[in-house]
C-alpha positions as CSV (number, residue, x, y, z in Angstrom):
1,M,-23.4,-123.6,177.8
2,G,-21.1,-126.7,177.8
3,D,-19.2,-128.0,174.6
4,A,-22.1,-130.7,173.9
5,G,-24.9,-128.8,175.7
6,V,-28.1,-127.7,174.0
7,P,-28.0,-123.7,173.8
8,R,-30.7,-121.6,175.3
9,P,-33.0,-119.8,172.5
10,A,-32.5,-116.2,172.3
11,T,-35.0,-113.5,172.3
12,L,-34.7,-110.7,169.8
13,E,-36.1,-107.0,170.0
14,A,-36.1,-103.9,167.9
15,R,-37.0,-100.7,170.0
16,G,-37.5,-97.8,167.2
17,W,-34.4,-99.2,165.8
18,G,-32.9,-97.3,162.7
19,W,-29.5,-97.4,160.5
20,R,-28.2,-95.2,158.2
21,Y,-25.3,-96.2,156.3
22,A,-22.4,-93.5,156.2
23,T,-22.2,-93.2,152.4
24,R,-26.3,-92.9,152.2
25,R,-28.4,-90.1,153.1
26,A,-31.5,-92.2,153.1
27,W,-31.9,-94.4,156.2
28,A,-31.9,-98.2,155.2
29,A,-34.3,-98.9,158.3
30,R,-36.2,-96.6,160.7
31,E,-38.6,-96.8,163.5
32,T,-38.3,-100.5,163.4
33,A,-40.1,-102.3,166.2
34,F,-40.9,-105.8,167.2
35,R,-40.3,-108.5,169.9
36,I,-39.5,-112.2,169.0
37,D,-39.9,-114.4,171.9
38,A,-37.3,-117.3,172.6
39,G,-38.2,-120.4,170.1
40,E,-40.4,-118.3,167.9
41,R,-39.9,-119.0,164.2
42,V,-40.5,-115.9,162.1
43,L,-40.4,-115.3,158.4
44,L,-39.3,-111.7,157.6
45,L,-41.0,-110.2,154.3
46,G,-40.9,-107.0,152.6
47,A,-40.2,-105.4,149.1
48,S,-36.5,-104.9,148.0
49,G,-34.9,-102.1,149.7
50,S,-37.0,-102.5,153.1
51,G,-34.1,-103.0,155.1
52,K,-34.4,-106.7,155.7
53,S,-30.7,-107.8,155.3
54,T,-29.8,-104.7,157.3
55,L,-31.9,-105.5,160.2
56,L,-30.5,-108.9,160.4
57,Q,-26.8,-108.1,160.2
58,G,-27.8,-105.6,163.0
59,L,-29.2,-108.4,165.1
60,A,-26.0,-110.6,164.4
61,G,-24.0,-107.4,166.0
62,V,-22.1,-107.2,162.5
63,L,-23.1,-103.7,161.2
64,G,-20.0,-102.0,162.6
65,G,-19.6,-98.7,164.5
66,A,-20.1,-95.1,164.2
67,D,-17.8,-94.9,161.4
68,E,-19.7,-97.1,159.0
69,G,-23.2,-95.9,159.9
70,E,-25.5,-93.8,162.2
71,Q,-27.7,-95.8,164.4
72,E,-31.0,-95.1,166.4
73,G,-33.1,-96.7,168.8
74,A,-32.0,-100.3,169.9
75,L,-31.5,-103.7,168.8
76,L,-31.4,-106.2,171.8
77,V,-30.8,-109.9,172.0
78,D,-31.5,-111.6,175.2
79,G,-31.8,-107.7,176.9
80,Q,-28.3,-106.9,175.8
81,P,-27.3,-104.7,172.6
82,A,-26.8,-106.8,169.7
83,A,-23.4,-105.8,169.4
84,E,-22.6,-107.0,172.9
85,A,-24.1,-110.5,172.3
86,R,-22.1,-111.6,169.4
87,G,-22.4,-115.5,169.1
88,R,-25.8,-115.8,170.4
89,A,-27.1,-115.2,166.8
90,G,-25.8,-116.8,163.7
91,L,-26.2,-115.3,160.6
92,V,-26.0,-116.6,157.0
93,L,-25.7,-113.8,154.2
94,Q,-27.2,-113.6,150.9
95,D,-23.7,-113.9,149.4
96,P,-22.2,-117.0,150.7
97,D,-18.6,-116.3,149.5
98,S,-18.5,-113.5,151.8
99,Q,-18.7,-116.0,154.8
100,T,-16.2,-118.6,153.2
101,I,-13.0,-118.2,155.2
102,L,-10.7,-121.2,154.9
103,A,-9.4,-123.2,152.0
104,R,-11.1,-126.4,153.1
105,V,-14.7,-127.3,154.0
106,G,-13.9,-129.0,157.3
107,D,-12.0,-126.3,158.5
108,D,-14.3,-123.7,157.3
109,V,-17.4,-125.2,159.2
110,A,-15.0,-125.6,162.1
111,F,-13.9,-122.0,162.3
112,G,-16.9,-120.3,164.3
113,C,-16.8,-123.5,167.1
114,E,-13.1,-122.6,167.5
115,N,-13.7,-118.9,168.1
116,L,-16.3,-120.1,170.7
117,G,-13.5,-122.1,172.3
118,V,-15.4,-125.5,172.0
119,R,-13.3,-128.6,172.5
120,R,-11.4,-130.0,169.6
121,D,-13.2,-133.6,169.8
122,E,-16.6,-132.0,170.0
123,I,-15.8,-129.4,167.1
124,W,-15.3,-132.4,164.6
125,R,-18.5,-134.1,165.9
126,R,-20.4,-130.9,165.2
127,V,-18.6,-130.3,161.8
128,R,-19.7,-133.8,160.6
129,A,-23.3,-133.5,162.0
130,A,-23.6,-130.0,160.4
131,L,-22.5,-131.2,156.9
132,D,-24.7,-134.1,157.0
133,A,-27.7,-131.9,158.2
134,V,-27.4,-129.5,155.3
135,G,-26.7,-132.1,152.9
136,L,-23.2,-131.3,151.7
137,D,-21.7,-134.4,150.9
138,V,-18.3,-133.7,150.3
139,P,-14.8,-134.4,151.9
140,L,-13.6,-132.5,154.7
141,D,-10.6,-131.7,152.7
142,R,-12.6,-130.6,149.7
143,S,-11.3,-127.0,148.4
144,T,-14.2,-124.4,149.2
145,A,-13.2,-122.6,146.0
146,A,-14.3,-125.7,144.0
147,L,-17.9,-125.5,145.7
148,S,-20.6,-124.3,143.6
149,G,-22.7,-121.3,144.6
150,G,-25.3,-123.6,146.0
151,Q,-22.8,-125.9,147.7
152,K,-21.2,-122.5,149.3
153,Q,-24.7,-121.7,150.5
154,R,-24.9,-125.0,152.4
155,L,-21.4,-124.7,153.6
156,A,-22.4,-121.2,155.1
157,L,-25.5,-122.8,156.8
158,A,-23.5,-125.7,158.2
159,G,-21.0,-123.3,159.7
160,I,-23.8,-121.8,161.6
161,V,-25.6,-125.0,162.5
162,A,-22.2,-126.3,164.1
163,M,-22.0,-123.0,166.4
164,Q,-25.4,-124.0,167.9
165,P,-26.4,-120.4,168.6
166,G,-29.2,-119.2,170.4
167,A,-30.9,-117.6,167.4
168,V,-30.5,-118.8,163.8
169,L,-30.7,-115.6,161.4
170,L,-30.9,-116.6,157.5
171,D,-31.0,-114.1,154.6
172,E,-32.3,-116.0,151.6
173,P,-30.5,-119.4,152.3
174,T,-32.0,-121.3,149.4
175,A,-31.9,-118.7,146.7
176,N,-29.1,-120.5,144.6
177,L,-30.3,-124.0,145.2
178,D,-32.1,-126.3,143.1
179,P,-35.7,-127.3,144.0
180,A,-34.7,-130.5,145.7
181,G,-31.8,-128.5,147.6
182,V,-34.7,-125.8,148.8
183,V,-36.5,-128.7,150.6
184,D,-33.4,-130.4,151.8
185,V,-31.9,-127.1,153.2
186,R,-35.4,-126.1,154.8
187,D,-35.8,-129.8,156.4
188,A,-32.2,-129.4,157.8
189,V,-33.0,-125.9,159.5
190,A,-36.0,-127.4,160.9
191,R,-34.2,-130.4,162.5
192,A,-31.6,-128.1,164.1
193,L,-34.3,-126.1,165.4
194,D,-36.2,-129.0,166.9
195,A,-32.9,-130.4,168.2
196,T,-31.9,-127.1,169.9
197,G,-35.2,-124.9,170.3
198,A,-33.2,-121.9,169.0
199,T,-35.1,-118.9,167.6
200,L,-35.4,-118.5,163.6
201,V,-35.7,-115.3,161.8
202,V,-35.7,-115.9,157.8
203,I,-35.7,-113.7,154.8
204,E,-36.9,-115.7,151.7
205,H,-38.9,-115.1,148.7
206,R,-39.9,-118.6,148.2
207,I,-42.7,-118.3,150.8
208,E,-44.3,-121.5,150.2
209,A,-41.5,-123.8,151.2
210,W,-41.0,-121.9,154.6
211,L,-44.6,-121.9,155.6
212,P,-44.4,-125.4,157.3
213,V,-41.5,-124.1,159.4
214,V,-42.4,-120.8,160.5
215,D,-45.2,-119.8,163.0
216,R,-45.3,-115.8,162.7
217,V,-44.7,-113.6,159.8
218,I,-43.3,-109.8,160.1
219,V,-43.8,-107.6,157.0
220,L,-41.6,-104.5,156.5
221,A,-42.4,-101.5,154.3
222,P,-39.8,-99.6,152.5
223,G,-37.8,-97.8,155.2
224,G,-38.1,-100.6,157.8
225,E,-41.5,-99.8,159.6
226,V,-43.4,-102.9,160.3
227,I,-46.8,-103.1,158.5
228,A,-48.0,-106.6,159.2
229,D,-47.0,-109.0,162.1
230,G,-49.2,-112.3,162.9
231,D,-50.0,-115.7,161.9
232,P,-48.6,-116.5,158.3
233,R,-52.1,-117.5,157.1
234,T,-53.9,-114.9,158.4
235,V,-51.4,-112.1,157.3
236,L,-51.2,-113.7,153.9
237,T,-54.7,-114.2,153.2
238,E,-56.4,-111.2,154.8
239,R,-53.7,-108.7,153.5
240,G,-52.4,-110.7,150.5
241,Q,-53.6,-108.4,147.8
242,E,-52.3,-105.2,149.7
243,L,-48.9,-107.0,150.2
244,A,-48.8,-108.1,146.6
245,A,-49.2,-104.6,145.4
246,A,-46.4,-103.3,147.4
247,G,-44.0,-106.0,145.7
248,V,-44.3,-108.7,148.6
249,W,-44.2,-112.3,147.2
250,V,-47.6,-113.8,148.1
251,P,-48.6,-117.6,147.4
252,G,-51.2,-117.7,145.0
253,I,-50.8,-114.2,143.6
254,R,-48.8,-114.4,140.4
255,P,-46.8,-111.4,139.0
256,S,-47.4,-110.1,135.8
257,F,-45.7,-111.8,132.7
258,P,-44.6,-110.3,129.5
259,P,-46.3,-111.3,126.2
260,R,-44.9,-114.5,124.5
261,P,-42.6,-113.8,121.7
262,A,-44.4,-113.8,118.2
263,A,-41.4,-114.3,116.3
264,A,-39.3,-117.5,115.6
265,P,-35.8,-117.3,116.8
266,G,-33.3,-115.8,114.4
267,D,-29.6,-116.4,113.4
268,V,-27.3,-118.4,115.4
269,L,-25.1,-116.1,117.6
270,L,-22.8,-118.3,119.4
271,S,-22.5,-122.0,119.1
272,A,-21.0,-124.9,121.4
273,M,-19.4,-127.9,119.9
274,D,-18.4,-131.0,122.1
275,L,-17.8,-128.6,124.5
276,V,-16.3,-129.6,127.9
277,V,-16.2,-126.8,130.7
278,G,-14.2,-126.8,133.8
279,R,-12.7,-124.2,136.2
280,A,-9.4,-126.2,136.8
281,V,-7.4,-127.5,134.2
282,G,-8.0,-131.5,134.2
283,S,-11.1,-131.3,136.1
284,P,-14.3,-130.9,133.8
285,A,-17.3,-129.8,135.4
286,A,-19.6,-130.7,132.4
287,G,-19.7,-132.0,128.9
288,P,-19.1,-132.8,125.9
289,L,-22.3,-130.9,125.0
290,D,-23.6,-129.0,121.8
291,L,-25.7,-125.8,122.0
292,D,-26.7,-122.9,119.8
293,V,-27.5,-119.5,121.2
294,R,-29.9,-117.5,118.8
295,A,-31.3,-114.1,118.4
296,G,-34.6,-113.6,119.5
297,E,-34.6,-116.8,121.7
298,V,-33.8,-117.3,125.6
299,L,-31.9,-120.2,126.3
300,G,-32.4,-121.6,129.9
301,V,-29.7,-123.5,131.4
302,V,-31.1,-126.0,134.1
303,G,-29.7,-128.6,136.3
304,P,-29.0,-129.5,139.9
305,N,-26.4,-127.4,142.0
306,G,-22.9,-128.6,141.1
307,A,-23.7,-129.5,137.6
308,G,-21.4,-126.9,136.1
309,K,-24.2,-124.4,135.0
310,S,-22.4,-121.2,136.2
311,T,-18.9,-122.9,134.6
312,L,-20.8,-123.0,131.2
313,G,-22.0,-119.6,131.4
314,L,-18.6,-118.3,132.2
315,T,-17.3,-120.4,129.3
316,L,-20.0,-119.2,126.7
317,A,-19.3,-115.8,127.5
318,G,-15.6,-115.9,126.9
319,L,-14.6,-115.7,130.6
320,L,-13.2,-119.3,130.9
321,R,-11.3,-121.4,128.3
322,A,-12.7,-124.4,127.1
323,Q,-11.2,-127.5,128.5
324,G,-12.4,-129.6,125.3
325,G,-14.3,-128.8,122.1
326,A,-15.0,-125.3,121.2
327,V,-17.1,-122.1,121.4
328,R,-17.5,-120.3,118.3
329,A,-19.1,-116.8,117.6
330,A,-21.0,-116.2,114.6
331,D,-19.0,-113.9,111.9
332,G,-21.4,-110.8,112.5
333,L,-20.9,-111.1,116.3
334,A,-16.9,-111.8,115.8
335,A,-16.5,-109.1,113.2
336,G,-14.1,-106.5,114.6
337,A,-13.2,-108.3,117.8
338,A,-9.8,-107.4,118.9
339,L,-7.4,-109.8,120.3
340,V,-5.4,-110.5,123.6
341,R,-2.0,-110.2,122.6
342,R,0.6,-112.7,123.9
343,P,4.4,-112.8,123.8
344,R,5.7,-113.7,120.3
345,R,2.1,-114.1,119.0
346,R,0.0,-111.9,116.7
347,V,-3.1,-112.8,114.9
348,A,-4.3,-110.6,112.3
349,A,-7.7,-111.6,112.1
350,A,-10.3,-111.9,114.9
351,P,-10.9,-115.3,115.8
352,A,-14.2,-117.0,116.7
353,D,-13.4,-117.8,120.1
354,P,-14.7,-115.3,122.5
355,A,-12.1,-116.4,124.9
356,A,-9.3,-114.6,122.9
357,W,-10.8,-111.5,122.7
358,T,-10.1,-108.2,124.8
359,S,-12.2,-107.3,127.5
360,T,-13.5,-104.4,125.6
361,A,-14.3,-106.5,122.4
362,L,-16.2,-108.6,124.9
363,L,-17.8,-105.6,126.3
364,T,-20.0,-104.7,123.2
365,R,-20.5,-108.4,122.2
366,I,-21.2,-110.7,125.3
367,G,-22.5,-109.1,128.5
368,T,-22.3,-111.1,131.6
369,V,-24.1,-110.8,134.9
370,L,-22.2,-113.1,137.6
371,Q,-24.2,-115.2,140.1
372,E,-22.6,-113.2,142.9
373,P,-23.2,-109.4,142.2
374,E,-20.1,-108.4,144.5
375,H,-17.7,-110.1,142.2
376,Q,-18.3,-107.4,139.6
377,I,-18.8,-104.2,141.3
378,L,-15.9,-101.8,140.4
379,R,-16.6,-98.3,141.5
380,A,-17.5,-96.4,144.6
381,S,-20.9,-95.2,143.4
382,V,-24.0,-96.6,141.7
383,R,-23.9,-94.1,138.9
384,D,-19.9,-94.6,138.4
385,E,-20.4,-98.2,138.1
386,L,-23.0,-97.8,135.5
387,E,-20.4,-95.5,133.5
388,V,-17.7,-98.1,133.2
389,G,-18.8,-99.8,130.1
390,P,-19.6,-96.9,128.1
391,R,-16.3,-95.1,129.2
392,A,-14.3,-98.0,128.4
393,L,-16.0,-97.6,124.8
394,G,-14.9,-93.9,124.5
395,L,-18.4,-92.5,124.2
396,E,-19.0,-88.9,124.5
397,E,-20.1,-87.6,127.8
398,T,-23.7,-86.6,126.4
399,E,-24.2,-90.4,125.2
400,I,-22.8,-91.6,128.6
401,T,-25.1,-89.8,130.6
402,A,-28.1,-90.5,128.6
403,R,-27.5,-94.2,128.7
404,V,-26.8,-94.3,132.4
405,D,-30.0,-91.9,133.3
406,E,-32.2,-94.3,131.4
407,L,-30.9,-97.3,133.0
408,L,-31.2,-95.7,136.5
409,E,-35.0,-95.0,135.8
410,R,-35.8,-98.2,134.1
411,L,-33.9,-100.3,137.0
412,R,-35.4,-98.3,139.8
413,L,-32.0,-97.1,140.9
414,A,-32.2,-93.5,140.4
415,P,-32.7,-92.6,144.2
416,L,-29.4,-94.8,144.6
417,A,-27.4,-93.0,142.0
418,G,-24.8,-91.6,144.8
419,A,-24.8,-94.3,146.9
420,N,-22.0,-97.1,147.4
421,P,-22.9,-100.1,145.7
422,Y,-22.0,-102.5,148.6
423,T,-24.3,-100.8,151.0
424,L,-27.3,-101.6,148.6
425,S,-29.8,-104.6,149.2
426,G,-29.1,-108.0,147.5
427,G,-31.9,-107.2,145.1
428,E,-30.6,-103.8,144.5
429,K,-27.1,-105.1,143.7
430,R,-28.4,-107.7,141.4
431,R,-30.4,-104.7,139.3
432,L,-27.3,-102.7,139.2
433,T,-25.3,-105.5,137.6
434,V,-27.9,-105.9,135.0
435,A,-27.8,-102.4,134.4
436,A,-24.2,-101.9,134.2
437,M,-24.1,-104.9,131.5
438,L,-26.9,-103.2,129.8
439,A,-24.9,-99.7,129.4
440,A,-22.5,-101.5,126.9
441,R,-25.4,-102.8,124.8
442,P,-23.9,-106.3,123.8
443,R,-25.4,-108.6,121.2
444,V,-25.6,-111.7,123.6
445,V,-26.3,-111.5,127.4
446,V,-25.5,-114.3,129.6
447,L,-27.3,-113.9,133.1
448,D,-26.5,-116.2,136.1
449,E,-29.6,-116.0,138.6
450,P,-30.9,-112.8,137.3
451,T,-33.8,-112.7,139.5
452,F,-32.1,-113.5,142.6
453,G,-33.4,-111.4,145.6
454,Q,-36.2,-109.5,143.8
455,D,-39.5,-108.7,145.1
456,A,-42.5,-109.6,143.1
457,R,-42.7,-106.1,141.6
458,T,-39.0,-105.8,140.7
459,W,-39.1,-109.6,139.3
460,S,-41.6,-108.8,136.8
461,E,-39.6,-105.7,135.8
462,L,-36.3,-107.6,135.2
463,V,-38.3,-110.3,133.3
464,A,-39.8,-107.6,131.1
465,I,-36.5,-106.1,130.4
466,I,-34.9,-109.5,129.6
467,A,-38.1,-110.2,127.2
468,S,-37.3,-106.7,125.6
469,L,-33.6,-107.9,124.9
470,R,-34.9,-111.1,123.3
471,D,-37.4,-109.3,121.1
472,G,-35.2,-106.4,120.2
473,V,-36.7,-103.0,121.2
474,D,-34.0,-100.8,120.0
475,D,-31.7,-100.6,117.0
476,R,-29.8,-103.8,117.8
477,G,-32.6,-105.8,117.0
478,P,-33.3,-109.3,118.9
479,L,-30.5,-110.5,121.4
480,G,-29.4,-113.8,122.2
481,V,-29.8,-114.5,125.9
482,V,-28.6,-117.5,127.9
483,T,-30.2,-117.5,131.5
484,I,-29.0,-119.8,134.2
485,T,-31.5,-120.1,136.8
486,H,-33.3,-122.5,139.3
487,D,-36.6,-120.0,138.7
488,D,-39.0,-122.0,136.6
489,A,-41.4,-119.1,136.6
490,V,-38.7,-116.9,134.8
491,L,-38.3,-119.5,132.1
492,D,-42.1,-120.0,131.5
493,A,-42.4,-116.2,131.5
494,L,-39.6,-115.8,128.8
495,A,-40.9,-118.8,126.9
496,A,-37.1,-120.3,127.3
497,R,-35.9,-123.3,125.6
498,R,-34.4,-125.4,128.4
499,F,-31.0,-126.7,128.4
500,A,-30.7,-129.5,130.9
501,L,-27.1,-129.9,131.8
502,A,-25.6,-133.6,132.3
503,P,-22.8,-134.4,134.5
504,A,-19.3,-134.5,132.9
505,G,-18.5,-137.3,130.8
506,V,-22.4,-137.5,129.6
507,R,-23.5,-136.0,126.2
508,A,-26.2,-133.3,127.0
C-alpha cells in the first residue's frame, strides 16, 4: 500500500478460538468461530462478560503472549495469525485514555501513521482529514489532557482513521458521546468505510444508531460461543425476545424500570452557589451556576460533550476546588469531617467545603464513580478492591466481609471475586467501581456515566440500585444522587430532575 493509496480490506476469522487471562480460572472466550469477509460491516453483540472486547483485542493482535494468558484455536487476519498482522486492524478501545499517547492532539493522531512509515507530508494531510471526519474541531496543539471524555473518544477514532487500516475494530466508540456526537461519529465511520472499503466490527449497545451502517450481526453467548449470526433485521426480529432475555439490547424491547419515587425530595445535602468549575486554574469549564442536591432525589446533569459535566461532578464531590463561587455541604453532612492539614494552618471546626476534607472524611460522605473505571481501581483483585473503603474506615473483619459479600452478589461479581480488575470487561469494571463506592456507604453519590458498558439486564439492575439509594432502603435513609449521563432512559427511569449545563460564562 502506498502512502496515499487505498488499503485492501481485511478478512477476519476465528477458528475455535479461546482466551483465558493468566490471573483467571474461567475463559474469557472459548469455541468462538466465524468468518468475516473483506469489506463486511458487522455489529458484535452479547451480554456483559461475553468476551466481546477480548475478541477485538485478539483480532488487533494486542492481547499479549503466553505470560499474559492462554490461547486455544486461532484468530486470523488475511489468513495470518492476528499477532503477526498488527497494523492491518485498527482498534478503538472502550477507554480512550488508554489510547492517548502524546501530549498534543495533532501528534497523537499522527502517532500511528509515523509507526507505519507514512511520509511526513502525507501524515499531516491524513491527520487533518481524520479530525474533520470525526468532528473534533480543536487546534492541533491542543493538550490531549484538556479534552473531555467524549472528545478523547473522537481523538482515538481519528488516530485509527488516519492509519487507513484494512479493518476497523470499534469497542463502544460512542459510549461517552452526546446524542448529536453519536450520529456524527457513526457517520464519520461510514464515510471512512465508504472511502476505503475497510472491514468493520463494532461493539455497541446503541444498536439503533448502527443498524444503517452494518450488514450483519454476530451475537456471542457468555463464554464466547456464537449463538446468532445473520442479517440484522432478521436476527433482531426473529430472536429478539430470546436475545433480550439473555441481556442483549434489542430495539423495541425496553428493560424493566424501577417504580417511580412516591415521596417528595427531602433536605438539601449539598449546594453550589455562583459556582465556576475548571481543571486548570484560570481556564473555567462551566459556570457560574447554582444547584442543590437533595436527599431522595436524582439530579441528572446533562449537556453536550465538553460542557464541563464531569468537571462539575468532581467539584461537587470535593475532588476539585472551585474556581469561583462555592460548594457547601449541609451541617449534617459536614459534621465531624476532618480537614486536610496544611503547613502553618489548622482549623478547629469542620468546614462546609468538601474540597477541604480528608479522603477518609469524603469516603463516608460523598462517594464518586468516575467516568473511566480504570482511574479508580487500586487493588489486584475484585474482593480486595471492595475492601478498600471499609478497611480505611477501620471496620471489623466480620463487617467488612458482610459488606463485600453482599455487594459481590448484588452486582453479579461473586464469580469474579479473585480476578484482577483490569481483566474484567468494561461493564464489569463499571459495576465494580459502583460496588466499591457503595461499600463505604456515603450520604451523597456522584455517578459519571454509571450505565456505561452495561447489557440490558445489568443496566436494569444498576438503575434499580441507584433508585434504592435515592429512596433509602437501609438505615441511612434517602441519599442525594448526582448522575452525569447522556442516557436519557436512565434519567427517565429514575425520575431525575435534569440540570442542563451551560457553557462557561453563561448562567445555567
